[in-house]
C-alpha positions as CSV (number, residue, x, y, z in Angstrom):
1,M,94.1,96.7,58.2
2,G,96.3,99.9,57.9
3,K,99.9,100.4,58.8
4,P,100.5,100.0,62.5
5,F,101.6,103.0,64.6
6,N,105.4,103.1,65.3
7,K,105.1,104.4,68.9
8,K,102.5,103.6,71.6
9,I,102.3,105.5,74.8
10,T,100.3,104.7,78.0
11,W,99.4,107.7,80.1
12,V,97.8,106.9,83.4
13,I,96.2,109.8,85.2
14,K,96.0,109.2,88.9
15,N,92.9,110.2,90.9
16,F,91.5,111.7,87.8
17,S,88.1,112.6,89.5
18,S,90.0,114.7,92.1
19,L,92.0,116.9,89.8
20,K,91.5,120.5,90.6
21,S,93.3,122.1,87.6
22,D,91.5,122.9,84.4
23,Q,94.2,121.5,82.2
24,F,96.6,118.6,83.0
25,N,99.8,117.6,81.1
26,S,101.6,114.5,80.6
27,D,105.5,114.2,80.7
28,K,107.3,114.7,77.6
29,F,108.3,111.8,75.3
30,V,110.2,111.4,72.1
31,V,109.1,110.3,68.7
32,D,111.4,110.4,65.8
33,G,113.6,113.1,67.3
34,C,110.9,115.3,68.4
35,K,109.5,115.9,71.9
36,W,105.8,115.6,72.4
37,Y,103.3,115.7,75.3
38,I,99.7,115.1,75.7
39,Y,97.3,117.5,77.6
40,A,93.9,116.9,78.7
41,Y,90.9,119.2,80.1
42,P,89.5,117.0,82.9
43,K,86.5,119.3,83.2
44,G,86.0,120.0,79.5
45,K,87.1,123.0,77.5
46,D,84.0,125.0,77.2
47,N,81.8,122.1,77.0
48,D,80.8,118.9,79.0
49,H,83.2,116.5,77.3
50,L,86.8,115.3,78.0
51,S,89.2,117.3,75.8
52,L,92.5,115.8,74.7
53,F,95.3,117.1,72.7
54,L,98.7,116.1,71.3
55,E,101.3,118.9,71.1
56,V,105.0,119.2,70.0
57,G,106.8,119.8,73.3
58,N,109.7,122.0,72.3
59,Y,108.4,123.7,69.2
60,E,109.6,127.2,70.4
61,S,113.2,126.0,70.2
62,L,112.9,124.2,66.9
63,P,114.5,125.7,63.8
64,I,112.5,128.0,61.6
65,G,110.4,126.1,59.0
66,W,110.0,123.0,61.0
67,R,107.0,120.8,60.4
68,R,106.0,117.3,61.5
69,H,103.4,115.4,59.6
70,A,101.9,112.7,61.9
71,K,99.2,110.3,62.2
72,Y,97.9,109.6,65.7
73,S,95.2,108.1,67.8
74,F,93.9,108.7,71.4
75,T,92.2,105.7,73.1
76,I,90.2,106.2,76.4
77,S,90.7,102.8,77.7
78,N,87.8,100.8,79.3
79,Q,89.7,98.9,81.9
80,R,86.8,96.3,82.3
81,S,86.1,95.8,78.5
82,E,88.4,96.7,75.7
83,K,85.4,96.6,73.2
84,L,83.9,99.6,75.3
85,S,87.1,101.9,74.9
86,R,86.7,105.1,72.9
87,K,89.1,105.9,70.1
88,H,89.7,109.0,68.0
89,E,92.2,109.0,65.1
90,S,93.5,111.8,62.9
91,Q,96.4,112.9,60.7
92,Q,97.8,116.4,60.7
93,W,100.5,118.7,60.0
94,F,102.2,120.0,63.2
95,E,104.1,123.3,62.8
96,K,104.7,126.6,64.6
97,K,101.3,128.0,64.0
98,S,99.5,124.8,64.8
99,P,101.8,122.9,67.3
100,G,99.0,120.9,68.8
101,W,96.0,119.0,67.6
102,G,93.4,116.9,69.2
103,R,89.7,116.5,70.1
104,L,87.4,119.0,72.0
105,S,84.7,116.4,72.6
106,I,86.4,113.1,72.8
107,M,83.9,111.6,75.4
108,P,81.1,113.0,77.5
109,L,82.0,113.6,81.2
110,N,78.9,112.0,82.6
111,E,79.8,108.7,80.8
112,L,83.5,108.9,81.8
113,H,82.5,109.2,85.6
114,A,79.5,106.8,85.5
115,K,79.7,104.3,88.4
116,D,81.1,100.9,87.2
117,A,81.5,102.1,83.5
118,G,85.1,100.9,83.5
119,F,86.8,104.1,82.5
120,L,87.9,105.2,86.0
121,V,89.2,102.2,88.1
122,N,90.3,103.2,91.6
123,G,90.0,106.8,90.4
124,D,92.6,106.3,87.5
125,L,92.0,107.2,83.8
126,K,94.1,105.3,81.2
127,I,94.8,106.9,77.9
128,V,96.7,105.2,75.1
129,V,98.3,107.4,72.4
130,E,99.7,106.0,69.2
131,I,101.8,108.1,66.8
132,D,103.3,107.4,63.4
133,V,105.4,110.3,62.1
134,L,105.1,110.3,58.4
135,E,107.2,113.1,57.3
136,V,109.8,115.5,59.0
137,V,111.0,118.9,57.9
138,G,113.9,120.6,59.9
139,R,114.6,117.4,62.0
140,L,116.0,118.1,65.5
141,D,117.4,115.0,67.2
142,V,116.8,114.8,70.9
143,T,117.3,111.9,73.5
144,E,114.7,110.1,75.5
145,E,113.9,111.7,78.8
146,T,113.1,110.0,82.2
147,S,109.3,109.9,82.2
148,T,106.4,108.5,84.0
149,I,104.7,107.8,80.7
150,I,104.8,103.9,80.1
151,E,105.8,102.9,76.6
152,T,104.6,99.4,75.4
153,M,105.0,97.3,72.4
154,D,102.5,94.8,70.9
155,V,103.8,91.2,70.6
156,N,101.3,88.6,69.5
157,G,98.4,90.6,71.1
158,F,100.2,91.3,74.4
159,Q,101.4,94.8,75.4
160,I,105.0,94.3,76.5
161,L,107.7,96.7,77.8
162,P,110.3,97.3,75.2
163,S,112.9,95.6,77.4
164,H,110.9,92.3,77.3
165,A,109.9,92.6,73.5
166,E,112.8,90.4,72.2
167,S,112.6,87.7,74.7
168,V,108.8,87.5,74.4
169,S,108.9,87.5,70.5
170,R,111.5,84.6,70.7
171,M,109.2,82.7,73.1
172,F,106.3,82.9,70.7
173,E,108.5,81.9,67.7
174,R,109.6,78.7,69.5
175,H,106.2,78.0,71.1
176,S,103.6,79.1,68.6
177,E,100.7,77.5,70.5
178,L,101.7,79.2,73.7
179,A,98.6,81.3,74.0
180,S,96.3,79.8,71.5
181,E,93.7,79.0,74.2
182,F,94.3,82.0,76.4
183,R,90.9,83.3,77.3
184,P,91.0,86.8,78.8
185,K,90.6,89.8,76.4
186,N,91.1,92.7,78.8
187,P,94.4,94.3,77.8
188,N,95.4,94.9,81.5
189,L,94.9,91.3,82.3
190,R,96.8,90.1,79.3
191,T,99.7,92.2,80.4
192,A,99.4,91.0,83.9
193,Y,99.5,87.4,82.8
194,I,102.4,87.6,80.5
195,S,104.5,89.5,83.1
196,F,103.6,86.7,85.6
197,L,105.0,84.1,83.1
198,L,108.1,86.1,82.5
199,S,108.7,86.1,86.3
200,L,108.2,82.5,86.5
201,I,110.7,81.9,83.6
202,E,113.2,84.1,85.3
203,T,112.9,82.0,88.5
204,M,113.4,78.8,86.7
205,C,116.5,80.2,85.1
206,Q,118.2,80.4,88.3
207,S,120.9,77.8,89.3
208,P,120.0,75.0,91.9
209,Q,122.2,76.8,94.5
210,E,120.0,79.9,94.2
211,L,116.6,78.2,94.4
212,S,114.9,77.3,97.6
213,Q,112.1,74.8,98.4
214,D,109.7,77.7,98.7
215,D,110.8,78.7,95.0
216,L,110.0,75.3,93.7
217,T,106.7,75.2,95.6
218,D,105.7,78.5,94.3
219,A,106.7,77.5,90.7
220,Y,104.4,74.5,90.8
221,A,101.5,76.7,92.0
222,A,102.2,79.3,89.4
223,M,102.3,76.6,86.7
224,G,99.0,75.5,87.6
225,F,97.5,79.0,87.7
226,M,99.0,79.7,84.1
227,R,97.6,76.4,82.7
228,D,94.1,77.2,84.1
229,A,94.1,80.5,82.2
230,G,94.7,78.7,78.9
231,F,98.5,78.8,78.4
232,K,100.2,75.7,77.0
233,L,103.2,75.1,78.9
234,D,104.4,71.6,78.3
235,W,107.9,72.8,77.4
236,L,108.1,74.8,80.6
237,E,106.9,71.9,82.7
238,K,109.9,69.9,81.2
239,K,112.3,72.5,82.4
240,L,110.7,72.5,85.9
241,D,111.2,68.7,86.0
242,E,114.8,69.3,85.2
243,G,115.1,72.0,87.8
244,F,113.5,69.9,90.4
245,A,116.0,67.0,89.6
246,L,118.9,69.4,89.9
247,F,117.8,70.8,93.2
248,L,117.4,67.4,94.6
249,S,120.8,66.3,93.5
250,F,122.3,69.3,95.3
251,F,120.2,69.6,98.4
252,P,118.4,66.1,99.1
253,Q,118.5,66.7,102.8
254,C,116.6,70.1,102.5
255,L,113.7,69.1,100.3
256,D,110.2,68.3,101.6
257,E,109.5,65.9,98.8
258,K,105.9,65.2,99.8
259,E,105.1,68.9,99.7
260,V,106.6,69.2,96.2
261,S,104.9,66.1,95.1
262,R,101.6,67.5,96.2
263,Q,102.2,70.7,94.3
264,Y,103.2,68.8,91.3
265,S,100.1,66.7,91.3
266,S,98.0,69.9,91.5
267,I,99.2,71.0,88.0
268,G,98.5,67.5,86.5
269,C,101.9,66.1,86.6
270,T,102.5,62.4,87.4
271,K,106.2,62.4,88.0
272,F,106.0,61.1,91.7
C-alpha cells in the first residue's frame, strides 16, 4: 500500500442533473500553503463523459517560477456501494503554463445518470479528492478560507471531521474492539453511525442536573441501536449505569423508573 494522501476533500454537487452551466467550480481550499479548486464539466468537454480537473486557484498571483509537484486522485463516489466507486489517480507538476490537471473522460455520463446506479442520490453527486503535495517551489503561505467543501480524515476506517479526529482516535486506542463487528461498508453509513455515537457520548457527559428523563430514555434506545449494528459498548453501558444512578440520586421524584427499566431491558441489561 502506498503512502496515504495528506489531504482529503469531499465535494458534494447538489442537483447535479439540473445544472445548466457547462462548467461548475468548487470553492477554493488550501493544501500546503497553496489554494486549489476542483472544476467539472457536467455535460462533458467535447465528449459524452464526465470531465474533472484540479487546478491551482491563485496561480496568477503567485511568484515567478512557482511550481507544485503533487499526487492526486478523484473518486466518483457510489453512495450505495463503495466497491462501485470510480477512481482516477495521477501525479503531475502544476505550474504557470499548466496550472490544472485532470481527466477528460473519468466516467460515461449515461452510467453516471443511470437510475438506481448509486452515483446520484437525491440528485446529488459526491466527489472525493485526495492530494499529497510532494514538492514546492516558490512557496506562498495562505490561510484556510470559509468553504462549503467538507474536509474529512480517516480514523480506523471512518471518515471523521478534523475537529473530532483526536477524540475518536483516543476512543479507538482505549477500546480497540469497539467496531470489530461493525458490518456496514458504505462510507456514508459509517460516518453517520460514528457521528451518532459521538452524539450519544456527548449526551452522557452532561451533568445529572442537565439531563432529563427523555435524555436517559433516548440514550437507552440509542445504545441498543448501536449494539445491533455491531458496536461493542460495554464500557459505555457502564457509564450509562453510573449516569442513571446519579440522576436518580438527584431527582428521584421525577424519574419514571418503569419506563427506564423497560428501555434498559431492550438493550440487554439486567440492572432492574
